[in-house]
C-alpha positions as CSV (number, residue, x, y, z in Angstrom):
1,M,159.0,77.3,196.7
2,T,156.5,78.1,194.0
3,S,156.7,76.1,190.8
4,L,155.3,77.2,187.4
5,N,154.3,75.2,184.4
6,I,155.9,75.9,181.1
7,G,153.3,78.4,179.9
8,E,153.6,80.4,183.2
9,A,157.4,80.3,183.1
10,A,157.5,81.4,179.5
11,S,155.1,84.2,180.0
12,A,157.0,85.4,183.1
13,A,160.2,85.4,181.0
14,G,158.6,87.1,178.0
15,I,159.1,84.2,175.6
16,T,157.0,81.4,174.1
17,P,156.8,77.8,175.5
18,K,158.3,76.6,172.2
19,M,161.4,78.7,172.9
20,V,161.7,77.3,176.4
21,R,161.6,73.8,175.0
22,H,164.1,74.7,172.4
23,Y,166.6,76.2,174.9
24,E,166.2,73.1,177.0
25,S,166.8,70.8,173.9
26,I,170.0,72.5,172.9
27,G,171.3,72.6,176.5
28,L,171.1,76.3,177.0
29,V,169.1,75.7,180.1
30,S,169.6,72.7,182.3
31,A,167.0,69.9,182.4
32,I,163.9,71.1,184.2
33,G,162.4,69.1,187.0
34,R,159.2,67.3,186.2
35,T,156.1,66.2,188.1
36,D,155.3,62.5,188.4
37,S,153.0,62.9,185.4
38,G,155.9,64.4,183.3
39,Y,155.0,68.1,183.3
40,R,157.9,70.5,183.6
41,Q,158.1,72.5,186.8
42,Y,160.0,75.8,186.7
43,S,161.4,77.6,189.7
44,P,161.9,81.4,190.1
45,R,165.6,80.7,189.3
46,D,164.7,78.9,186.1
47,V,162.6,81.9,185.1
48,H,165.5,84.2,185.9
49,V,167.7,82.2,183.6
50,L,165.1,82.4,180.8
51,R,164.9,86.2,181.2
52,F,168.7,86.4,181.0
53,I,168.5,84.5,177.8
54,R,165.7,86.7,176.4
55,H,167.6,89.9,177.3
56,S,170.7,88.6,175.7
57,R,168.7,87.7,172.5
58,D,167.1,91.1,172.5
59,L,170.7,92.5,172.3
60,G,171.4,90.3,169.4
61,F,173.8,87.8,171.0
62,S,174.1,84.5,169.3
63,L,173.2,81.3,171.1
64,D,176.9,80.4,171.5
65,Q,177.6,83.8,172.9
66,I,174.6,83.5,175.3
67,R,176.0,80.1,176.4
68,E,179.3,81.8,177.2
69,L,177.5,84.7,179.0
70,L,175.5,82.3,181.1
71,S,178.7,80.5,182.1
72,L,180.3,83.8,183.0
73,W,177.2,84.9,184.9
74,Q,177.1,81.7,187.0
75,D,180.9,82.0,187.8
76,R,181.0,84.5,190.6
77,L,184.8,84.6,190.5
78,R,185.0,85.6,186.8
79,P,187.0,88.6,185.9
80,S,184.7,91.3,184.3
81,R,187.2,91.7,181.5
82,Q,186.0,88.5,180.0
83,V,182.4,89.8,179.9
84,K,183.5,93.1,178.5
85,A,185.6,91.4,175.8
86,L,182.6,89.3,174.7
87,A,180.4,92.4,174.6
88,Q,183.0,94.4,172.7
89,A,183.3,91.6,170.1
90,H,179.6,91.7,169.7
91,I,179.6,95.5,169.3
92,D,182.3,95.0,166.6
93,E,180.1,92.5,164.8
94,L,177.1,94.9,165.0
95,E,179.2,97.7,163.6
96,K,180.2,95.6,160.6
97,K,176.6,94.5,160.0
98,L,175.5,98.1,160.2
99,R,178.0,99.2,157.6
100,E,176.9,96.4,155.3
101,L,173.2,97.4,155.8
102,Q,174.0,101.0,155.1
103,A,175.8,100.1,151.9
104,M,172.9,97.9,150.8
105,R,170.4,100.8,151.5
106,S,172.6,103.2,149.6
107,T,172.8,100.9,146.6
108,L,169.0,100.3,146.7
109,Q,168.3,104.0,147.0
110,T,170.4,104.7,143.9
111,L,168.8,101.9,142.0
112,V,165.3,103.0,143.0
113,G,166.2,106.6,142.0
114,C,167.2,105.4,138.5
115,C,164.1,103.3,137.9
116,H,161.3,105.2,136.2
117,G,158.7,103.0,137.9
118,D,156.3,103.4,135.0
119,E,154.7,101.1,132.3
120,R,158.1,100.6,130.5
121,P,159.6,97.1,131.0
122,D,163.2,98.3,131.3
123,C,164.3,98.5,134.9
124,P,167.8,99.2,136.2
125,I,167.0,97.3,139.5
126,I,166.2,94.1,137.6
127,E,169.2,94.7,135.2
128,S,171.6,95.1,138.2
129,L,170.2,92.0,140.0
130,A,170.4,89.9,136.9
131,G,173.9,90.9,136.1
132,D,176.0,89.6,133.2
133,E,177.4,86.1,133.5
134,R,180.7,87.0,131.7
135,E,181.4,89.7,134.3
136,A,180.3,87.5,137.2
137,A,182.7,84.8,136.1
138,K,185.5,87.3,136.3
139,G,184.5,88.1,139.9
140,G,183.8,91.7,139.1
141,T,180.8,93.8,139.8
142,M,177.3,93.3,138.7
143,P,177.0,94.9,135.3
144,G,174.4,97.0,133.7
145,R,174.0,100.7,133.8
146,L,174.3,100.6,137.6
147,G,176.2,97.4,138.0
148,R,179.3,99.3,139.4
149,L,177.2,100.0,142.5
150,I,176.9,96.3,143.6
151,P,180.3,94.9,144.4
152,R,180.8,91.1,144.3
153,A,181.3,89.4,147.6
């Protein structure tokens, strides 16, 4: 069996050696075999696990979700509904984040559209970001001419 050093394994998996060490330190990958001189030795199976992690990260799964996915992947008797449920929950999270990002973009577009962007010091973007402490204490929206656009969390 061919063994790879950390740089070769990381390159083959499409990640950095630092990430390989990190995944090992948090227990996402099991302890890697070492040579007598202490160098890590990676098998093709280890590289496969690292690629699995990278692909999962590319899809935005959290480290905890990846830990669960790895467990499901290694359990050949798992019901696929568990994998599907995990992926669906991730889709739901992504949809929520997408809505939040779209709302932020819309607000910023409106603010940018209202800003003259000239030599004058008045700026509705800054005014909306600065807000009014009295209104903030009430838990309302950020005030200013465009404050109604930025709801309080």
